[in-house]
C-alpha positions, 0 to 999 in steps of 0.5 A: 939538376933537371933532366931533359930528353932530346931527339938527335939524328943517329949520326949526331949521336954517333959523333957525339959518342965518339967525342965522349970517348976521345975526350974521356967525358961523358955525353951530358958534360959535353952537351952542357958545355955546348949549350952554355956556349950556344947561350953565351954566343946568342947573348952576345949577338943580342947585345951587339945588335942593340949596340951596333947603331950606337957604335956606327953613329960613333964611326965604329963600323968594324972590330978593328975600329973598336979595338983601336978605340979601346987602346 
C-alpha cells in the first residue's frame, strides 16, 4: 500500500474527524472509500458522455427512456 500526503482546510479535517468518531472508522478508511466512489462516479460520467450521442440517436433522451428500453 502507498502513503500519500494531502492538505485539507481545518474545517474539512474537523468534519472528517467527527465522522470518523461517529462511524468508529479510521480516517484513512473513510478517505479511501470516498476516493473509490469519486473515481467510480467520474468513470461513469466518462462512459455516459461517450454513449450519449448514440443513445440520443436512438431516441433515448432520459433515464426513464433507457429503463423502458431495458424492460
